[in-house]
C-alpha positions as CSV (number, residue, x, y, z in Angstrom):
1,M,-19.9,-36.7,-21.3
2,L,-16.2,-36.9,-22.2
3,S,-16.0,-33.2,-22.1
4,R,-16.3,-33.2,-18.4
5,F,-12.8,-34.7,-18.1
6,R,-11.4,-32.6,-21.0
7,P,-7.8,-31.7,-19.8
8,T,-7.7,-28.6,-21.9
9,A,-9.8,-25.6,-22.5
10,A,-12.8,-25.8,-25.1
11,R,-12.5,-25.1,-28.6
12,P,-12.8,-21.5,-29.5
13,S,-15.4,-19.9,-31.6
14,S,-13.2,-19.8,-34.6
15,F,-13.3,-23.7,-34.6
16,R,-17.1,-23.4,-35.0
17,R,-16.9,-20.9,-37.7
18,L,-14.5,-22.8,-39.7
19,T,-16.5,-26.1,-39.1
20,A,-19.6,-24.2,-40.6
21,L,-17.5,-23.1,-43.5
22,L,-16.1,-26.6,-44.1
23,L,-19.4,-28.2,-44.0
24,S,-20.7,-25.9,-46.6
25,L,-17.8,-27.1,-48.8
26,S,-18.6,-30.7,-48.1
27,M,-22.2,-29.9,-49.1
28,G,-21.0,-28.5,-52.6
29,A,-21.2,-24.8,-51.9
30,V,-18.9,-22.5,-53.9
31,V,-16.5,-20.5,-51.7
32,S,-14.5,-17.8,-53.1
33,A,-11.1,-17.1,-51.5
34,P,-11.1,-13.5,-50.4
35,A,-8.2,-11.5,-52.1
36,H,-6.0,-9.6,-49.8
37,A,-2.9,-7.5,-50.2
38,E,0.5,-7.7,-48.3
39,G,0.0,-7.3,-44.6
40,E,-2.7,-9.7,-43.8
41,I,-2.1,-13.4,-42.7
42,R,-4.5,-16.1,-41.5
43,V,-3.1,-19.1,-39.7
44,A,-4.6,-22.3,-38.8
45,E,-3.4,-24.2,-35.8
46,Q,-4.6,-27.3,-33.8
47,F,-4.2,-28.5,-30.3
48,G,-1.1,-29.3,-28.4
49,I,2.4,-28.2,-27.3
50,V,3.5,-29.0,-31.0
51,Y,2.1,-25.5,-31.9
52,L,3.9,-23.6,-29.1
53,L,6.0,-21.8,-31.7
54,L,2.9,-20.2,-33.0
55,N,1.5,-19.6,-29.3
56,V,4.8,-17.6,-28.6
57,A,4.8,-15.9,-31.9
58,R,1.2,-14.8,-31.3
59,D,1.7,-13.9,-27.6
60,Q,4.9,-11.9,-28.1
61,H,3.6,-10.2,-31.4
62,F,6.6,-11.5,-33.3
63,I,4.8,-11.5,-36.6
64,E,3.8,-8.0,-36.1
65,S,7.3,-6.8,-35.1
66,E,9.0,-8.8,-38.2
67,G,6.3,-7.0,-40.3
68,R,7.4,-3.6,-39.3
69,K,10.9,-4.6,-40.2
70,Q,9.4,-5.1,-43.7
71,G,7.7,-1.8,-43.8
72,L,4.2,-3.5,-43.0
73,D,1.7,-3.4,-40.4
74,I,0.6,-7.0,-40.3
75,K,-2.9,-8.2,-39.3
76,V,-2.9,-11.8,-38.0
77,D,-6.0,-13.9,-37.7
78,W,-5.8,-17.1,-35.6
79,V,-8.0,-20.1,-36.3
80,K,-8.1,-23.4,-34.3
81,L,-9.0,-26.6,-36.0
82,S,-8.8,-30.3,-35.4
83,G,-7.2,-32.8,-37.8
84,G,-5.4,-32.6,-41.1
85,A,-8.3,-33.0,-43.4
86,A,-10.0,-29.9,-41.8
87,V,-6.9,-28.0,-42.0
88,N,-6.4,-28.8,-45.7
89,D,-9.9,-27.9,-46.6
90,A,-9.5,-24.6,-45.0
91,L,-6.3,-23.9,-47.0
92,L,-7.8,-25.0,-50.3
93,S,-11.0,-23.1,-49.7
94,G,-9.0,-19.9,-49.1
95,A,-10.2,-19.6,-45.4
96,V,-6.5,-19.6,-44.1
97,D,-3.3,-18.7,-45.6
98,I,-0.9,-20.8,-43.5
99,A,-1.9,-24.4,-42.5
100,G,-0.6,-26.0,-39.4
101,A,-0.6,-29.9,-39.3
102,G,1.4,-33.0,-39.6
103,V,3.7,-34.0,-42.2
104,G,1.2,-36.6,-43.4
105,P,-1.5,-34.0,-44.3
106,L,1.3,-31.8,-45.8
107,L,2.3,-34.6,-48.2
108,T,-1.4,-35.3,-49.0
109,I,-2.1,-31.9,-50.1
110,W,1.4,-31.4,-51.8
111,D,0.6,-34.4,-53.9
112,R,-3.1,-33.3,-54.6
113,T,-2.0,-29.6,-55.7
114,H,1.1,-30.7,-57.5
115,G,1.2,-28.7,-60.7
116,K,-1.9,-26.6,-59.6
117,Q,-1.8,-24.6,-56.4
118,N,1.5,-26.3,-55.5
119,V,1.1,-26.4,-51.6
120,K,4.5,-26.8,-50.0
121,G,5.9,-26.6,-46.4
122,V,7.0,-23.4,-45.0
123,A,8.8,-24.5,-41.7
124,S,8.9,-27.2,-39.0
125,L,7.3,-26.6,-35.7
126,G,10.0,-28.6,-34.0
127,N,11.0,-32.3,-33.3
128,L,8.5,-33.9,-30.7
129,P,7.9,-37.6,-30.0
130,Y,4.3,-38.5,-30.5
131,Y,3.1,-41.5,-28.4
132,L,0.5,-44.2,-29.0
133,V,-0.9,-44.6,-25.5
134,S,-3.5,-47.3,-24.5
135,N,-5.2,-47.8,-21.1
136,N,-5.8,-51.5,-22.1
137,P,-3.3,-53.7,-20.0
138,D,-3.4,-56.3,-22.7
139,V,-2.1,-54.2,-25.3
140,K,1.7,-54.3,-25.2
141,T,2.5,-53.7,-29.0
142,I,0.5,-52.7,-32.0
143,A,-0.1,-56.3,-32.8
144,D,-2.2,-56.7,-29.5
145,F,-5.1,-54.2,-30.7
146,T,-8.4,-56.1,-31.5
147,Q,-11.7,-55.4,-32.7
148,K,-12.5,-54.5,-29.3
149,D,-10.3,-51.5,-29.4
150,R,-10.6,-48.2,-30.8
151,I,-7.5,-45.9,-31.5
152,A,-8.3,-42.3,-31.5
153,L,-6.6,-40.0,-34.1
154,P,-7.0,-36.4,-35.1
155,A,-7.9,-37.5,-38.7
156,V,-8.2,-40.9,-40.3
157,N,-6.0,-41.6,-43.4
158,V,-4.7,-38.0,-43.3
159,S,-3.0,-36.9,-39.9
160,V,0.6,-37.7,-39.2
161,Q,-0.5,-40.0,-36.5
162,S,-2.5,-42.3,-38.9
163,R,0.4,-42.3,-41.5
164,V,2.8,-43.3,-38.8
165,L,0.7,-46.1,-37.4
166,Q,0.5,-47.4,-41.1
167,Y,4.2,-47.0,-41.4
168,A,4.6,-49.1,-38.3
169,A,2.3,-51.7,-39.3
170,A,4.2,-51.9,-42.7
171,K,7.4,-52.4,-41.0
172,R,5.8,-55.2,-38.8
173,W,3.7,-56.9,-41.4
174,G,4.9,-55.7,-44.8
175,D,3.8,-53.0,-47.2
176,K,0.8,-54.9,-48.4
177,E,-0.7,-54.9,-44.8
178,Y,0.3,-51.2,-44.0
179,D,-3.5,-50.5,-43.3
180,R,-4.1,-53.6,-41.2
181,L,-4.9,-51.2,-38.2
182,D,-7.0,-48.6,-40.0
183,K,-10.2,-50.5,-39.2
184,Y,-9.6,-49.8,-35.3
185,T,-8.9,-46.1,-35.8
186,Q,-11.5,-43.4,-35.1
187,A,-11.2,-39.5,-35.7
188,L,-11.3,-37.4,-32.4
189,P,-10.0,-34.3,-31.3
190,H,-6.9,-34.6,-28.8
191,P,-8.7,-33.2,-25.8
192,D,-11.6,-35.5,-26.2
193,A,-9.4,-38.4,-26.9
194,A,-7.2,-37.8,-23.8
195,A,-10.3,-37.4,-21.7
196,A,-11.3,-40.9,-22.7
197,I,-8.0,-42.4,-22.0
198,I,-7.8,-40.8,-18.5
199,A,-11.3,-41.6,-17.5
200,G,-11.5,-45.0,-19.1
201,G,-14.8,-47.1,-19.6
202,T,-15.1,-45.9,-23.2
203,E,-14.6,-47.6,-26.6
204,I,-11.4,-45.6,-26.9
205,T,-8.8,-47.6,-25.5
206,G,-5.8,-46.1,-27.7
207,H,-5.0,-42.5,-28.5
208,F,-2.0,-41.6,-30.9
209,G,-1.8,-38.1,-29.7
210,N,0.9,-35.4,-29.1
211,P,2.2,-33.4,-26.1
212,P,0.8,-32.5,-23.7
213,F,-2.2,-34.8,-24.1
214,Q,-0.1,-38.0,-24.1
215,E,1.7,-37.1,-20.9
216,Q,-1.5,-36.0,-19.3
217,E,-2.8,-39.5,-20.2
218,L,0.3,-41.4,-18.6
219,A,0.1,-39.1,-15.5
220,G,-3.9,-39.4,-15.1
221,N,-4.6,-43.1,-15.7
222,P,-2.3,-45.8,-14.0
223,K,-3.3,-48.1,-16.7
224,A,-1.9,-45.7,-19.5
225,H,1.2,-46.8,-21.0
226,I,3.2,-46.1,-24.3
227,V,2.6,-48.7,-27.0
228,L,4.6,-47.0,-29.8
229,N,7.0,-43.9,-30.1
230,S,7.0,-42.0,-33.5
231,Y,10.7,-41.7,-33.2
232,D,11.3,-45.4,-33.1
233,V,9.2,-45.7,-36.4
234,L,10.7,-42.5,-38.2
235,G,14.3,-43.5,-37.2
236,G,14.9,-40.8,-34.8
237,P,14.0,-37.1,-33.9
238,S,11.6,-36.0,-36.7
239,S,9.4,-33.0,-37.6
240,A,6.0,-34.4,-37.0
241,T,4.2,-31.2,-37.3
242,V,4.9,-28.5,-40.0
243,L,3.4,-25.3,-41.4
244,Y,2.6,-25.1,-45.2
245,A,1.1,-22.7,-47.7
246,T,0.1,-22.2,-51.4
247,E,2.7,-21.0,-53.9
248,K,0.4,-18.1,-54.8
249,F,0.3,-16.8,-51.2
250,R,4.1,-17.2,-51.0
251,H,4.5,-15.3,-54.4
252,D,2.0,-12.6,-53.9
253,N,2.9,-11.8,-50.3
254,P,6.8,-12.0,-50.0
255,K,7.3,-9.5,-47.3
256,T,4.4,-11.1,-45.1
257,Y,5.7,-14.5,-45.9
258,R,9.3,-13.4,-44.7
259,A,8.1,-11.7,-41.6
260,F,6.2,-15.0,-40.6
261,V,9.1,-17.2,-41.1
262,D,11.4,-14.9,-39.2
263,A,8.8,-14.7,-36.4
264,L,8.7,-18.4,-36.1
265,A,12.6,-18.4,-35.7
266,D,12.2,-15.5,-33.0
267,A,9.8,-17.9,-31.3
268,A,12.0,-20.8,-31.3
269,K,14.9,-18.7,-29.9
270,Y,12.4,-17.4,-27.1
271,I,11.5,-21.0,-26.0
272,N,15.0,-22.4,-26.0
273,A,16.1,-19.3,-24.0
274,N,13.1,-19.2,-21.7
275,P,11.0,-22.4,-21.2
276,Q,9.4,-21.2,-18.1
277,G,8.0,-18.2,-20.0
278,A,7.0,-20.3,-22.8
279,A,5.0,-22.5,-20.3
280,D,3.1,-19.4,-19.1
281,I,2.5,-18.4,-22.7
282,Y,1.0,-21.8,-23.5
283,I,-1.2,-21.8,-20.6
284,R,-2.3,-18.3,-21.1
285,T,-2.9,-18.6,-25.0
286,N,-4.8,-21.9,-24.7
287,Q,-6.5,-21.2,-21.5
288,S,-5.1,-24.5,-20.3
289,K,-5.5,-26.0,-17.0
290,I,-2.7,-28.3,-17.4
291,D,-0.1,-28.9,-14.5
292,R,2.5,-26.3,-15.1
293,E,5.4,-28.4,-13.7
294,L,4.3,-31.2,-16.1
295,L,4.2,-28.6,-18.9
296,V,7.8,-27.3,-18.3
297,K,9.1,-31.0,-18.0
298,I,7.8,-31.6,-21.5
299,I,9.1,-28.3,-23.0
300,T,12.6,-29.1,-21.5
301,N,12.7,-32.9,-22.4
302,P,15.9,-33.4,-24.1
303,Q,14.0,-35.4,-26.9
304,V,12.0,-32.2,-27.6
305,Q,13.7,-29.6,-30.0
306,F,12.0,-26.3,-30.9
307,K,13.4,-25.4,-34.3
308,I,11.9,-24.4,-37.7
309,V,14.2,-26.5,-39.9
310,P,12.4,-29.7,-40.9
311,Q,14.2,-33.0,-40.1
312,N,13.8,-36.7,-41.0
313,T,10.6,-36.3,-43.0
314,L,11.6,-38.1,-46.3
315,G,11.3,-41.6,-45.2
316,L,7.6,-41.2,-44.3
317,A,7.2,-39.5,-47.7
318,Q,8.6,-42.4,-49.6
319,F,6.7,-44.8,-47.6
320,M,3.4,-43.1,-48.6
321,H,4.5,-43.1,-52.2
322,R,5.3,-46.9,-51.9
323,V,1.8,-47.9,-50.7
324,G,0.0,-45.6,-53.1
325,A,-1.1,-42.9,-50.5
326,I,0.4,-40.2,-52.8
327,R,1.1,-40.4,-56.4
328,N,4.0,-38.1,-56.9
329,E,7.3,-39.7,-55.5
330,P,9.5,-37.2,-53.8
331,S,13.2,-37.7,-54.3
332,S,14.1,-35.0,-51.7
333,W,12.4,-33.1,-48.7
334,K,13.0,-30.1,-51.0
335,D,10.3,-31.3,-53.3
336,Y,7.6,-30.6,-50.8
337,F,9.2,-27.8,-48.9
338,F,9.6,-24.2,-50.2
339,D,13.2,-23.3,-50.9
340,D,14.3,-20.7,-48.1
341,P,17.5,-20.0,-46.5
342,A,16.0,-20.5,-43.1
343,T,15.3,-24.0,-43.6
344,A,18.1,-24.9,-45.9
345,A,19.6,-27.5,-43.7
346,G,16.5,-29.7,-43.6
347,S,16.1,-33.4,-44.3
């Protein structure tokens, strides 16, 4: 079983609870979103160091602390899911208030809810390069993948990894063949995909992941190598993973929303000032068995920037509109992010 080689802790019970809820949604059950007043917030995160801002905010109780400045005693619930599709379903069902996923899922749900729930971005979780790693020595570029290969992604046709892979294909073969590699992709949580790459001997020969899974793969299997870097596709450092919410939640809970954004900024300051402490928080919060030295190396990588201001997202958005993945064409990143002084310098 792949789980024997899993480089991180097992998924928590919240994942199973949300899986059951989302299964009921897919079967046509009606789920009403529980209404709540200011002072409550439910946050959906996924796997990886890209969620370190949330890990630190949780561990240091920054949301609660910022809430008290707003005159609120905020209750925070944390849910861990895998894949943008599951996160988007949870947000639209009312199971969570803040969704954490890639820019691809944000653009998908922004487009889907345009003029209705009006989901928009809240903040970035920082700039981190995502690697497409393969343990197949014959795969040097994306053009070398064949029907014998399977590329693991957190979600097919939704996750930011799937969209960046399509963007890379379009740049190589033209927009008409943007989905040329889709037939080789397979949805799989990052821990399971990393286990497959490290162990070898499975149908999974590629994984478009995120830190720390990609670094664990490179360290854990001598055949593992980088095929594609998201920064190369997107034209430089970019906010691959973001947080987003419905317009209603932001409107109905202005103090809670403000406390959440301010807490993210607090977390970014903490990480940049204390990467060693941030590493300890990641291990503690995720019950991770990752090598601590490797973790600190990732956090202090000059290519990694922990900040809440979104950067370099519009190119992917315009590509997705160009190939018909979203119907509404954004003319600016501000079309799909809420107007907020804390993120005003975005792109």
